[in-house]
C-alpha positions in Angstrom: -79.1 -38.5 -24.6 -82.8 -37.4 -26.1 -84.2 -37.8 -22.3 -81.4 -36.2 -20.6 -81.1 -33.4 -23.2 -85.2 -32.4 -22.4 -84.8 -33.2 -18.2 -81.8 -30.9 -17.5 -82.4 -27.1 -16.5 -80.6 -24.5 -17.3 -79.7 -22.5 -14.2 -78.6 -19.4 -16.0 -80.4 -16.2 -16.8 -82.3 -15.9 -20.0 -80.5 -14.4 -22.8 -80.3 -11.3 -23.6 -80.8 -9.6 -26.5 -79.0 -7.1 -28.6 -81.4 -4.6 -29.3 -81.8 -4.1 -25.4 -78.3 -2.8 -24.6 -77.2 -2.1 -20.9 -73.7 -0.3 -22.2 -72.6 2.1 -24.0 -70.6 -0.6 -26.6 -73.9 -2.5 -26.6 -76.1 0.6 -27.5 -73.3 1.6 -30.3 -74.0 -2.1 -31.8 -77.7 -2.1 -31.4 -77.9 1.4 -33.4 -75.6 0.3 -36.3 -78.1 -3.0 -36.1 -81.3 -0.6 -36.1 -79.6 1.4 -38.8 -78.9 -1.9 -41.2 -83.0 -2.6 -40.2 -84.3 0.2 -41.0 -82.3 1.0 -44.1 -82.9 -2.7 -45.4 -86.6 -2.2 -44.3 -87.0 1.1 -46.5 -85.5 -0.6 -50.0 -87.5 -3.6 -49.4 -90.8 -1.5 -49.2 -89.1 0.8 -52.1 -88.7 -2.4 -54.5 -92.4 -3.8 -53.4 -94.3 -0.9 -54.3 -92.3 -0.7 -57.8 -92.9 -3.8 -58.5 -96.6 -3.6 -57.4 -96.6 -0.6 -59.6 -94.9 -2.2 -62.7 -97.2 -5.7 -62.5 -100.7 -2.8 -62.4 -99.3 -1.0 -65.4 -98.6 -3.7 -67.5 -102.3 -5.5 -66.8 -103.7 -1.9 -68.0 -101.8 -1.5 -71.1 -100.6 -3.5 -73.9 -96.9 -4.7 -73.6 -94.5 -2.5 -74.8 -91.0 -2.5 -75.1 -89.3 0.4 -73.3 -85.7 -0.2 -73.4 -85.0 3.7 -72.1 -87.0 2.9 -69.2 -85.8 -0.2 -68.0 -82.0 0.3 -68.7 -82.9 3.7 -66.2 -84.7 1.4 -63.7 -81.8 -0.8 -63.5 -78.9 1.8 -62.9 -80.7 3.2 -60.5 -81.6 0.5 -58.5 -78.5 -1.9 -59.3 -75.7 1.1 -59.3 -76.8 4.3 -58.1 -78.8 3.2 -54.5 -75.8 0.4 -54.1 -73.2 3.2 -54.3 -75.0 5.0 -51.7 -76.0 2.6 -49.2 -73.3 0.4 -49.3 -70.6 3.4 -48.4 -72.9 4.3 -45.8 -73.3 0.9 -44.2 -69.6 0.7 -44.2 -68.5 3.8 -42.8 -71.6 3.6 -39.5 -70.0 0.0 -39.4 -66.6 1.3 -39.3 -67.1 4.0 -36.6 -69.0 1.5 -34.4 -66.3 -1.1 -34.7 -63.1 1.9 -33.9 -65.4 2.6 -31.0 -65.6 -1.1 -29.4 -62.0 -1.8 -30.0 -60.7 1.1 -28.2 -58.3 0.8 -25.5 -59.1 0.1 -22.2 -58.9 3.4 -20.0 -56.6 3.7 -17.4 -59.6 3.2 -14.0 -60.4 -0.4 -16.1 -61.1 -3.4 -14.1 -58.4 -6.2 -15.4 -60.1 -9.6 -15.7 -58.4 -12.2 -17.1 -60.8 -15.4 -18.9 -59.4 -18.8 -20.7 -61.6 -20.9 -22.5 -61.5 -24.7 -21.9 -63.6 -27.1 -23.1 -66.5 -26.5 -21.6 -65.9 -24.0 -19.1 -64.5 -20.7 -18.1 -62.3 -19.6 -16.2 -62.2 -16.2 -14.6 -59.1 -14.6 -12.8 -58.7 -11.1 -11.1 -54.6 -10.4 -11.4 -55.1 -7.3 -9.0 -56.5 -9.2 -6.3 -55.2 -12.9 -6.9 -58.3 -14.4 -7.1 -59.3 -17.5 -9.2 -62.9 -18.5 -9.8 -65.1 -19.9 -13.1 -68.0 -19.5 -14.5 -68.7 -16.1 -13.2 -67.4 -12.6 -14.4 -68.4 -9.8 -11.5 -67.9 -6.2 -12.3 -68.6 -3.1 -11.4 -71.8 -0.7 -12.6 -70.4 2.2 -14.4 -66.6 1.2 -14.6 -65.0 0.1 -17.7 -63.7 -3.4 -17.9 -60.8 -5.2 -20.1 -61.1 -8.9 -20.7 -57.9 -10.1 -21.2 -58.6 -13.7 -23.7 -57.3 -17.1 -24.1 -57.6 -20.0 -24.8 -56.4 -23.1 -23.4 -57.5 -25.8 -26.4 -59.6 -24.6 -29.1 -61.0 -21.5 -30.5 -64.0 -20.2 -28.3 -65.4 -16.9 -28.4 -66.7 -14.6 -25.7 -70.3 -13.0 -26.1 -72.8 -11.4 -24.2 -75.2 -9.8 -26.2 -76.8 -6.8 -23.8 -72.8 -5.7 -23.5 -70.8 -6.6 -26.2 -70.2 -7.7 -29.3 -68.1 -11.4 -29.8 -64.1 -11.4 -29.4 -62.9 -15.0 -30.5 -60.1 -16.9 -27.8 -57.6 -18.4 -29.7 -54.8 -20.9 -28.7 -51.5 -18.8 -28.4 -53.0 -15.7 -28.6 -54.2 -13.0 -26.2 -57.2 -10.7 -27.6 -58.9 -8.5 -25.6 -62.3 -6.9 -24.9 -63.6 -3.6 -23.4 -66.8 -2.7 -22.2 -69.0 -1.0 -19.7 -72.2 -2.4 -17.5 -74.7 0.8 -16.7 -77.4 -1.5 -15.6 -77.3 -3.4 -12.5 -78.1 -7.3 -13.3 -77.7 -10.7 -13.8 -76.4 -11.5 -17.6 -75.8 -14.9 -19.5 -72.7 -15.2 -21.8 -72.2 -17.9 -23.9 -69.8 -19.5 -25.9 -70.5 -18.3 -29.7 -67.8 -20.2 -31.6 -68.1 -24.0 -32.2 -66.2 -25.9 -29.9 -67.2 -29.2 -29.7 -69.9 -31.8 -28.5 -71.0 -29.2 -25.2 -70.4 -25.9 -26.9 -74.2 -25.4 -26.6 -74.0 -25.5 -22.8 -70.3 -23.9 -22.4 -72.3 -20.4 -20.8 -71.2 -18.2 -18.0 -72.9 -15.7 -15.4 -71.9 -11.9 -16.0 -73.3 -10.2 -12.6 -73.0 -6.1 -12.8 -73.2 -4.8 -9.0 -72.4 -1.4 -7.1 -68.8 -0.9 -6.5 -69.1 -1.7 -3.1 -71.1 -5.1 -3.4 -68.2 -5.8 -6.3 -65.3 -4.6 -3.8 -66.9 -7.1 -0.7 -67.6 -9.9 -3.1 -64.2 -9.6 -3.8 -62.5 -8.9 -0.5 -64.7 -12.7 -0.1 -63.1 -14.2 -2.6 -59.6 -13.1 -1.2 -60.4 -15.4 1.7 -59.1 -18.6 2.2 -61.7 -21.4 2.3 -60.7 -22.0 6.3 -60.7 -25.0 8.2 -63.4 -27.4 7.9 -65.7 -26.7 11.4 -67.4 -29.8 11.8 -67.2 -33.9 11.9 -68.3 -33.9 8.4 -66.5 -31.2 7.0 -63.4 -33.1 8.0 -65.0 -36.0 6.8 -65.7 -34.5 3.4 -62.4 -32.9 3.5 -60.9 -36.8 3.7 -62.7 -38.1 0.7 -62.2 -35.0 -1.5 -58.2 -35.8 -1.2 -58.5 -39.8 -1.4 -61.0 -39.8 -4.6 -58.4 -37.6 -6.2 -60.7 -34.9 -6.4 -57.6 -32.6 -5.8 -55.6 -33.9 -8.3 -57.5 -31.6 -10.7 -59.4 -29.4 -8.5 -57.9 -26.8 -6.6 -59.0 -25.7 -2.8 -56.8 -23.0 -1.4 -54.7 -24.4 1.3 -56.5 -28.0 0.8 -55.5 -28.7 -2.8 -53.1 -27.7 -5.8 -54.6 -29.6 -8.4 -53.5 -28.9 -12.0 -53.0 -32.6 -13.3 -55.7 -31.7 -15.7 -57.6 -28.7 -16.3 -60.4 -27.9 -13.6 -62.7 -25.3 -12.3 -61.0 -23.9 -8.7 -63.8 -24.7 -5.6 -62.3 -22.9 -3.1 -65.6 -20.7 -3.1 -67.9 -23.1 -5.1 -70.5 -22.6 -2.7 -70.9 -19.3 -3.3 -71.6 -19.5 -7.4 -75.3 -19.9 -8.2 -74.5 -22.8 -10.9 -72.4 -25.6 -12.0 -71.2 -27.2 -15.1 -70.8 -23.7 -16.5 -74.2 -22.6 -16.2 -76.2 -25.4 -17.2 -77.5 -26.5 -13.7 -78.0 -25.0 -10.3 -76.0 -24.9 -7.4 -77.9 -27.6 -4.9 -77.2 -30.5 -3.0 -78.8 -32.7 -5.6 -77.3 -31.6 -9.2 -73.9 -31.6 -7.3 -74.1 -35.1 -6.1 -75.6 -36.1 -9.6 -72.7 -33.9 -11.5 -69.9 -35.5 -9.0 -71.1 -39.5 -9.9 -71.7 -39.6 -13.3 -70.7 -35.9 -15.1 -71.0 -37.7 -18.7 -74.5 -38.3 -18.1 -75.7 -35.0 -17.6 -73.3 -33.5 -20.1 -71.7 -35.8 -22.8 -68.1 -35.2 -23.2 -66.9 -33.3 -20.5 -63.8 -33.9 -19.2 -64.7 -34.5 -15.9 -64.6 -38.7 -14.9 -67.1 -40.7 -13.3 -66.8 -41.3 -9.4 -67.5 -44.1 -8.1 -68.3 -43.2 -4.6 -70.4 -44.9 -1.7 -73.4 -43.4 0.3 -72.0 -42.2 3.3 -68.7 -40.5 1.6 -70.6 -38.7 -1.1 -72.8 -37.4 1.4 -70.0 -36.3 3.4 -68.0 -35.0 -0.2 -71.1 -32.6 -0.1 -71.5 -31.3 3.3 -67.6 -30.1 2.5 -68.2 -28.9 -0.5 -71.5 -27.0 0.7 -69.0 -25.0 3.1 -66.6 -23.7 0.7 -68.5 -20.0 0.8 
């Protein structure tokens, strides 16, 4: 187990920071965070200064009872200061909370996200597109995520974009946000959901409107008919090895026997295994043969394929753009 953990690369981008926001909601949260850091720092500094002054005063003079001064100090720092600080923090938090939980505007893009152990299904209901572990959004346009869970409680979080929101079985929650800077950002599950919780990641890609629309049009297309003999042989392996019982490929298999990512456009994704591995032939082969060895606890079983069948299947899967 330790050997696998140390050897596995993480293909998703590096985690972003709450303090480096790329949208208005994240900027509000960052502002609240800096406010609390600054306020806490000032109170800590003031406490240290009073402590130093008290120690120096005690060292220079003989100890004396100063009940009045002690009571005044306790009253100020134990009652007056908290009565000023706590309402200020509460009010600021309330304003930020109301702002980030506001209803989505009419022009917002609707995206449905369903959490599974340990991956994410992503749907664009207006376009009929279904994909997995990658969320593409247009820059500068509000986005509303409709969040559901198919098994246990998950929590979706992209630190530079917005706060986290839970995915609860049987209940739909929403997250509204906007990304103002193009880029690729790491999203992750922020609620312990099982043995592979730490590797339940996804990629959020913010791109100009034209590129986003082109990406969506590409995903709306069928994966097409295999053009070569190896691709056709790989499709036959996909069906005969029962991969299609769980995985859907448009016009090839319906899947659905068990929850599994849609593979219609698998080759267009940068990662596999929910952001854990780069999408290349070597990683794909290892994942097909022994997913439990790479990600213990994942729902996908191992596949005992011969060398020729495996190579044919890889050729076919790499054609699914």
